[in-house]
Residue frames as a rotation matrix with the C-alpha (Angstrom) as fourth column:
MET 1
0.127 0.439 0.890 24.29
-0.210 0.889 -0.408 56.80
-0.970 -0.135 0.205 3.68
LYS 2
0.944 0.259 -0.205 24.34
-0.225 0.049 -0.973 57.37
-0.242 0.965 0.105 -0.12
ARG 3
0.255 -0.938 -0.236 28.10
-0.940 -0.184 -0.286 57.47
0.225 0.295 -0.929 -0.08
LEU 4
-0.353 -0.338 0.872 28.28
-0.653 0.757 0.029 54.20
-0.670 -0.560 -0.488 1.85
ALA 5
0.535 0.615 0.579 25.95
0.005 0.683 -0.730 52.52
-0.845 0.394 0.362 -0.67
LEU 6
0.890 -0.245 -0.385 27.95
-0.443 -0.262 -0.857 53.96
0.109 0.934 -0.341 -3.65
ALA 7
-0.091 -0.986 0.138 31.18
-0.996 0.088 -0.026 52.70
0.014 -0.140 -0.990 -2.08
GLY 8
-0.167 0.132 0.977 29.73
-0.337 0.924 -0.182 49.25
-0.927 -0.360 -0.110 -1.59
LEU 9
0.863 0.486 0.139 28.56
0.013 0.254 -0.967 49.17
-0.505 0.836 0.212 -5.19
LEU 10
0.596 -0.725 -0.346 31.96
-0.749 -0.346 -0.565 50.25
0.290 0.596 -0.749 -6.41
ALA 11
-0.262 -0.699 0.665 33.64
-0.856 0.486 0.173 47.63
-0.445 -0.524 -0.726 -4.28
LEU 12
0.254 0.458 0.852 31.42
0.021 0.878 -0.478 44.83
-0.967 0.139 0.214 -5.79
THR 13
0.955 0.130 -0.266 32.08
-0.244 -0.163 -0.956 46.13
-0.168 0.978 -0.124 -9.27
VAL 14
0.154 -0.978 -0.137 35.84
-0.957 -0.114 -0.265 45.81
0.244 0.172 -0.954 -8.73
ALA 15
-0.335 -0.341 0.878 35.71
-0.736 0.676 -0.019 42.47
-0.588 -0.653 -0.478 -6.81
VAL 16
0.593 0.684 0.424 33.39
-0.262 0.662 -0.702 40.49
-0.761 0.306 0.572 -9.17
PRO 17
0.772 -0.341 -0.536 35.80
-0.533 0.112 -0.839 40.50
0.346 0.933 -0.095 -12.23
ALA 18
-0.258 -0.909 0.328 38.66
-0.946 0.169 -0.276 39.36
0.196 -0.382 -0.903 -9.96
VAL 19
-0.182 0.262 0.948 36.68
-0.511 0.798 -0.319 36.37
-0.840 -0.542 -0.012 -8.75
GLU 20
0.814 0.571 -0.110 35.56
-0.356 0.340 -0.871 35.59
-0.459 0.747 0.480 -12.30
ALA 21
0.430 -0.742 -0.514 39.12
-0.793 -0.039 -0.607 35.39
0.430 0.669 -0.606 -13.51
ARG 22
-0.570 -0.724 0.389 40.15
-0.822 0.503 -0.267 32.86
-0.002 -0.472 -0.882 -10.83
ARG 23
0.290 0.716 0.635 37.30
-0.715 0.603 -0.353 30.43
-0.636 -0.352 0.687 -11.18
ALA 24
-0.451 -0.424 0.785 37.77
0.055 0.865 0.499 26.90
-0.891 0.268 -0.367 -12.70
PRO 25
-0.904 0.065 -0.423 37.11
-0.428 -0.100 0.898 26.27
0.016 0.993 0.118 -16.35
ARG 26
0.092 0.990 0.111 33.56
-0.874 0.134 -0.466 25.34
-0.476 -0.054 0.878 -17.39
CYS 27
-0.883 -0.456 -0.113 33.60
-0.464 0.813 0.350 21.57
-0.068 0.362 -0.930 -17.87
ASP 28
0.446 0.892 0.074 30.99
-0.860 0.450 -0.242 19.07
-0.249 0.045 0.967 -19.06
GLY 29
0.944 -0.232 0.236 32.58
0.243 0.970 -0.021 15.63
-0.224 0.077 0.972 -18.57
ASN 30
0.125 -0.985 0.122 35.92
0.823 0.172 0.541 15.65
-0.554 0.033 0.832 -20.37
PHE 31
-0.072 -0.106 0.992 35.11
0.896 -0.443 0.018 18.79
0.438 0.890 0.127 -22.35
GLN 32
-0.391 -0.156 -0.907 35.77
0.622 -0.771 -0.136 22.50
-0.678 -0.618 0.398 -21.67
PHE 33
0.671 0.668 0.322 33.77
0.710 -0.456 -0.537 25.33
-0.212 0.589 -0.780 -23.16
VAL 34
-0.287 -0.849 -0.445 36.36
0.431 -0.529 0.731 27.45
-0.856 0.018 0.517 -25.14
ARG 35
-0.796 -0.095 -0.597 35.53
-0.321 -0.771 0.550 30.31
-0.513 0.630 0.583 -27.46
GLY 36
-0.076 0.916 -0.394 31.98
-0.949 -0.188 -0.255 29.09
-0.307 0.354 0.883 -28.17
GLY 37
0.359 0.181 -0.916 32.80
-0.560 0.826 -0.056 25.38
0.746 0.533 0.398 -28.60
TRP 38
0.836 -0.034 0.547 33.47
-0.436 0.565 0.701 22.22
-0.333 -0.824 0.458 -26.56
VAL 39
0.270 -0.833 -0.483 37.07
-0.575 0.263 -0.775 20.97
0.772 0.487 -0.408 -26.60
SER 40
0.880 -0.059 -0.471 38.57
0.346 0.759 0.552 18.06
0.325 -0.649 0.688 -24.69
THR 41
0.305 -0.775 0.554 41.23
-0.558 -0.616 -0.555 19.42
0.772 -0.140 -0.620 -22.26
ARG 42
-0.473 -0.619 -0.627 43.53
0.201 0.617 -0.761 17.90
0.858 -0.486 -0.168 -19.70
TYR 43
-0.894 0.102 0.436 41.97
-0.433 -0.448 -0.783 19.91
0.115 -0.888 0.444 -16.90
CYS 44
0.053 0.997 0.056 38.40
-0.997 0.050 0.057 18.65
0.054 -0.059 0.997 -17.64
ARG 45
0.245 -0.035 -0.969 39.60
-0.215 0.973 -0.090 15.09
0.945 0.230 0.231 -18.05
ALA 46
-0.750 -0.615 -0.243 41.30
0.170 0.176 -0.970 15.32
0.639 -0.769 -0.027 -14.65
ASP 47
-0.670 0.579 0.464 38.25
-0.742 -0.537 -0.401 16.96
0.017 -0.613 0.790 -13.19
GLN 48
0.341 0.821 -0.459 36.06
-0.771 0.523 0.364 14.14
0.539 0.230 0.811 -14.41
ILE 49
-0.107 -0.432 -0.896 38.41
0.237 0.864 -0.445 11.47
0.966 -0.260 0.010 -12.89
ALA 50
-0.948 -0.281 0.148 38.47
-0.056 -0.312 -0.948 13.45
0.313 -0.908 0.280 -9.59
ARG 51
-0.259 0.939 0.227 34.61
-0.945 -0.295 0.142 13.69
0.200 -0.178 0.964 -9.55
VAL 52
0.464 0.448 -0.764 34.14
-0.414 0.872 0.259 9.99
0.783 0.196 0.590 -10.06
ALA 53
-0.414 -0.729 -0.545 36.91
0.300 0.456 -0.838 9.22
0.859 -0.510 0.030 -7.52
ARG 54
-0.849 0.129 0.513 35.16
-0.485 -0.576 -0.658 11.43
0.211 -0.807 0.552 -4.93
GLU 55
0.199 0.967 -0.158 31.90
-0.869 0.249 0.428 9.54
0.453 0.053 0.890 -5.53
ARG 56
0.565 -0.002 -0.825 33.75
0.004 1.000 0.000 6.40
0.825 -0.003 0.565 -4.63
GLY 57
0.965 -0.013 -0.261 35.38
0.261 0.043 0.964 7.80
-0.001 -0.999 0.045 -1.49
ILE 58
-0.002 -0.996 0.085 38.74
0.999 -0.006 -0.040 8.99
0.040 0.085 0.996 -2.76
HIS 59
0.734 0.201 -0.648 39.53
0.339 -0.936 0.094 12.51
-0.588 -0.289 -0.756 -1.68
THR 60
-0.422 -0.867 0.263 41.28
0.747 -0.169 0.642 14.28
-0.513 0.468 0.720 -4.58
THR 61
0.422 0.463 -0.780 41.09
-0.064 -0.843 -0.535 17.19
-0.904 0.275 -0.326 -6.94
ALA 62
0.923 -0.085 0.376 41.77
0.384 0.115 -0.916 17.86
0.035 0.990 0.139 -10.57
GLU 63
0.677 -0.704 0.217 44.69
-0.650 -0.709 -0.274 20.05
0.346 0.044 -0.937 -9.57
ALA 64
0.248 -0.574 0.781 46.23
-0.702 0.449 0.553 17.25
-0.668 -0.685 -0.291 -7.51
LEU 65
0.624 0.019 0.781 45.85
0.378 0.867 -0.323 14.74
-0.684 0.497 0.534 -10.38
LEU 66
0.944 -0.249 0.215 47.44
0.119 -0.351 -0.929 17.14
0.307 0.903 -0.302 -12.84
ALA 67
0.496 -0.789 0.363 50.36
-0.847 -0.532 0.000 17.91
0.193 -0.307 -0.932 -10.54
HIS 68
-0.371 -0.593 0.715 51.03
-0.721 0.669 0.182 14.25
-0.586 -0.448 -0.675 -9.68
PRO 69
0.035 0.482 -0.875 50.34
-0.943 0.305 0.130 11.95
0.330 0.821 0.466 -12.65
ALA 70
-0.805 -0.301 -0.512 51.40
-0.117 0.926 -0.360 8.88
0.582 -0.230 -0.780 -10.66
ASP 71
-0.797 0.594 0.105 48.45
-0.107 0.032 -0.994 9.59
-0.594 -0.804 0.038 -8.33
ALA 72
-0.037 0.798 -0.602 46.16
-0.933 -0.243 -0.264 9.96
-0.357 0.552 0.754 -11.32
GLU 73
-0.363 -0.166 -0.917 47.29
-0.625 0.773 0.108 6.53
0.691 0.612 -0.384 -12.55
GLU 74
-0.992 -0.043 -0.118 46.58
0.060 0.668 -0.742 5.03
0.111 -0.743 -0.660 -9.17
VAL 75
-0.461 0.882 -0.101 43.17
-0.453 -0.331 -0.828 6.59
-0.763 -0.336 0.552 -9.03
CYS 76
-0.035 0.430 -0.902 42.43
-0.993 0.086 0.079 5.26
0.111 0.899 0.424 -12.57
ARG 77
-0.815 -0.279 -0.508 43.32
-0.247 0.960 -0.132 1.82
0.524 0.018 -0.851 -11.44
PHE 78
-0.869 0.495 -0.029 40.58
0.188 0.274 -0.943 2.12
-0.458 -0.825 -0.331 -8.77
VAL 79
-0.043 0.951 -0.305 37.84
-0.101 -0.308 -0.946 3.83
-0.994 -0.010 0.109 -10.88
GLY 80
-0.712 -0.444 -0.543 38.90
-0.519 -0.187 0.834 3.02
-0.472 0.876 -0.097 -14.49
ALA 81
-0.850 0.395 0.349 36.14
0.504 0.803 0.318 0.63
-0.154 0.446 -0.882 -15.10
ASP 82
-0.002 0.859 -0.512 33.64
0.465 -0.452 -0.761 3.43
-0.885 -0.240 -0.399 -14.85
TYR 83
0.172 0.101 0.980 32.52
0.985 0.010 -0.173 4.53
-0.027 0.995 -0.098 -18.37
ARG 84
0.962 0.268 0.055 32.66
0.270 -0.961 -0.054 8.21
0.038 0.067 -0.997 -17.45
VAL 85
0.576 -0.807 -0.133 36.45
-0.512 -0.483 0.710 8.11
-0.637 -0.341 -0.691 -16.84
HIS 86
0.588 -0.344 0.732 37.49
0.529 0.848 -0.027 5.55
-0.611 0.404 0.681 -19.46
PRO 87
0.747 -0.371 0.551 38.79
0.459 -0.312 -0.832 8.08
0.480 0.875 -0.063 -22.09
ALA 88
0.699 -0.473 0.536 40.59
-0.609 -0.787 0.099 10.20
0.375 -0.396 -0.838 -19.50
CYS 89
0.560 -0.518 0.647 42.23
-0.391 0.523 0.758 7.15
-0.730 -0.677 0.090 -17.85
GLU 90
0.786 -0.275 0.554 43.27
0.592 0.596 -0.543 5.81
-0.181 0.755 0.631 -21.23
GLU 91
0.669 -0.561 0.487 45.32
-0.126 -0.731 -0.670 9.00
0.732 0.387 -0.560 -21.66
ILE 92
0.591 -0.475 0.652 46.88
-0.786 -0.159 0.597 8.53
-0.179 -0.866 -0.467 -18.20
TYR 93
0.670 -0.259 0.695 47.86
0.092 0.959 0.268 5.05
-0.736 -0.116 0.667 -19.18
THR 94
0.736 -0.409 0.540 49.55
0.628 0.114 -0.770 6.26
0.253 0.906 0.341 -22.37
ILE 95
0.741 -0.480 0.469 51.39
-0.519 -0.853 -0.052 8.92
0.425 -0.205 -0.882 -20.54
PHE 96
0.279 -0.601 0.749 53.07
-0.785 0.306 0.538 6.23
-0.553 -0.738 -0.387 -18.49
GLN 97
-0.009 -0.232 -0.973 53.16
-0.868 0.485 -0.108 3.78
0.497 0.843 -0.206 -21.37
ILE 98
-0.137 0.054 0.989 51.92
-0.773 0.618 -0.141 0.96
-0.619 -0.784 -0.043 -19.06
ASP 99
0.060 0.149 -0.987 52.36
-0.753 0.655 0.053 -2.50
0.655 0.740 0.152 -20.61
ALA 100
0.578 0.028 0.815 51.99
-0.565 0.735 0.375 -5.93
-0.589 -0.677 0.441 -19.27
GLY 101
0.172 -0.634 -0.754 55.14
-0.909 0.193 -0.370 -7.41
0.381 0.749 -0.543 -20.78
ARG 102
0.350 -0.059 -0.935 56.61
-0.019 0.997 -0.070 -10.79
0.937 0.042 0.348 -20.27
ASP 103
-0.715 -0.619 -0.327 58.16
0.374 0.057 -0.926 -9.56
0.591 -0.784 0.191 -16.98
GLY 104
-0.134 0.713 -0.689 54.85
0.960 -0.079 -0.268 -8.29
-0.245 -0.697 -0.674 -15.71
LEU 105
0.856 0.514 0.058 53.78
0.517 -0.844 -0.142 -4.67
-0.024 0.152 -0.988 -15.41
SER 106
-0.300 -0.948 -0.103 56.41
0.922 -0.316 0.222 -2.16
-0.243 -0.028 0.970 -16.48
LEU 107
0.764 0.462 -0.450 56.37
0.388 -0.887 -0.251 1.56
-0.515 0.017 -0.857 -16.51
HIS 108
-0.170 -0.806 0.568 58.31
0.985 -0.139 0.097 3.58
0.001 0.576 0.818 -19.14
PHE 109
0.502 0.267 -0.822 58.81
0.402 -0.914 -0.051 7.37
-0.765 -0.305 -0.567 -18.48
């Protein structure tokens, strides 16, 4: 019985660090906790956009928005008026350099 308990404890000791390494960054809004300070990161900005989008019924994740910037731009059009995503969506707009020129909306990659 003691051997079984010891084996279980050893398995937990090995498994916990592996889970810790794979978890998502610690975000607070657009900011990630890095080396003792808060820094604005792409992941946390995408995470903030995804959270607000999910509140409004759009099923998406930060990973999906980072992998597909065009989807992020579309989501920002839908939720961009929300003050929580305004800074992050402004970055999305600058990535695509969206302008309303004389010929209407144009995208420059």
